[in-house]
C-alpha atoms as one frame of an Amber mdcrd trajectory, in Angstrom:
protein
 111.761 109.484  66.881 113.093 110.427  63.458 109.666 109.666  61.962 107.916
 111.947  64.440 109.757 115.122  63.387 108.632 115.097  59.727 105.067 114.472
  60.915 105.373 117.395  63.343 106.668 119.717  60.650 103.828 118.629  58.334
 101.294 119.331  61.110 102.805 122.773  61.689 102.566 123.552  57.976  98.953
 122.415  57.796  97.907 124.368  60.910  99.318 127.642  59.670 101.160 128.333
  62.908 104.452 128.511  61.006 103.058 131.524  59.145 102.523 133.385  62.447
 105.824 133.494  64.421 104.312 135.629  67.182 101.642 133.021  67.808 104.283
 130.290  67.907 106.440 132.252  70.373 103.395 133.034  72.514 102.360 129.370
  72.703 105.933 128.337  73.608 106.206 131.030  76.284 102.795 130.103  77.692
 103.751 126.434  77.887 107.020 127.265  79.671 105.255 129.643  82.096 102.566
 127.081  82.922 105.182 124.376  83.534 107.223 126.722  85.746 104.111 127.719
  87.693 103.159 124.080  88.328 106.706 123.225  89.397 106.867 126.206  91.809
 103.468 125.327  93.304 104.498 121.724  93.962 107.875 122.774  95.360 106.396
 125.401  97.707 104.006 122.856  99.241 106.822 120.469 100.227 107.626 120.640
 103.983 111.186 121.184 105.157 113.054 118.410 107.020 112.692 120.406 110.261
 108.922 120.621 109.730 108.693 116.876 109.054 110.610 116.146 112.294 108.441
 118.590 114.293 105.281 116.898 112.982 106.668 113.463 113.922 107.437 114.648
 117.470 103.974 116.175 117.867 102.260 113.040 116.518 104.161 110.827 118.964
 103.593 113.255 121.859  99.854 113.198 121.190  99.249 109.543 120.328 102.347
 107.540 121.297 102.388 104.898 124.013 104.484 105.390 127.129 107.205 103.141
 128.466 110.187 103.549 130.782 113.708 104.013 129.509 117.126 105.282 130.470
 119.446 107.855 128.961 122.651 106.159 127.888 124.620 109.209 126.756 124.316
 112.862 125.826 126.416 114.544 123.172 127.112 118.086 122.105 128.422 119.053
 118.692 130.351 122.138 119.727 133.681 120.322 119.442 133.942 119.343 123.101
 133.321 115.926 124.610 131.887 117.377 127.796 128.207 117.230 128.637 126.597
 120.662 128.697 123.341 121.603 130.355 121.558 121.479 126.958 122.837 118.650
 124.728 122.384 118.315 120.974 121.798 114.549 120.964 120.325 112.238 123.596
 120.982 108.500 123.288 118.491 106.359 125.188 117.402 102.763 125.638 114.018
 101.187 126.302 112.503  97.723 126.218 109.192  96.590 124.703 107.960  92.985
 124.591 111.424  91.616 125.318 113.122  93.661 122.608 115.623  96.356 123.614
 115.732  99.469 121.452 118.732 101.812 121.415 117.707 105.156 119.923 118.897
 108.708 119.638 117.003 111.949 119.357 118.358 115.197 117.980 117.296 117.765
 120.582 119.381 120.663 119.292 116.179 122.544 118.381 114.730 122.017 121.888
 117.356 123.485 124.271 114.759 125.013 126.597 113.198 121.578 127.114 116.469
 119.719 127.776 118.462 122.138 129.925 119.053 120.604 133.332 118.269 116.961
 132.484 119.739 114.102 134.533 121.388 111.017 133.095 121.163 109.001 136.295
 117.341 108.974 136.458 114.852 107.025 134.358 112.941 108.729 131.559 109.613
 108.169 129.880 109.664 107.257 126.201 106.783 107.754 123.797 106.782 105.296
 120.892 104.613 104.321 117.952 102.993 100.924 118.724 103.067 100.013 115.013
 106.782 100.854 114.767 108.380 100.708 118.257 111.700 102.015 116.919 109.996
 105.347 116.177 110.205 107.082 119.552 110.921 110.349 121.350 111.799 111.445
 124.864 111.112 115.158 124.407 108.876 117.313 122.182 107.585 120.868 122.176
 104.456 119.897 124.135 105.727 116.935 126.190 108.872 115.835 128.008 109.813
 112.483 129.470 112.973 113.882 131.053 113.337 114.296 134.775 114.860 117.641
 135.513 117.115 118.769 138.312 115.332 120.854 140.917 115.728 124.577 140.411
 118.382 126.267 142.529 117.053 128.262 145.406 118.101 131.858 145.628 120.050
 132.847 148.781 117.171 134.869 150.239 114.784 131.900 149.757 117.057 129.512
 151.677 116.882 131.602 154.858 113.203 132.446 154.583 110.873 130.857 157.134
 108.610 128.135 155.750 105.215 129.237 154.555 102.328 128.405 156.816  99.512
 126.358 155.375  95.952 127.516 156.117
């Protein structure tokens, strides 16, 4: 490295750039600006972790295979141990080719799809056949959860049944 600096200074003297400080400063600033522009372009194209997870869910919802499973537990991260109507984490189990998989899915970003789920009923699991541990039970466009029936309003309970034509 020590040999490279004298050669660099000799090249600068021969090129005449050392005689023109504005040209030298302009080349340095241009090099820094180009490097910063390339770095910002590469950084802006990188997806966020939430985007990567959303893409994984959509890929499995569209092309994953189905199997039956069961919800083992549901957790919330609000500081309580109680199960709310919309959990943050669903732990589930399924079996493929004699191998049992215990998985968890963070569903905190999907509360409208998980409100009213039931632990005591089976669920459908979508998994990647090349990597069976990669699985989901709910996505934006698909849900393997079985939901509780919607509550009937008091005026609907006393209404006469609709007649079929």
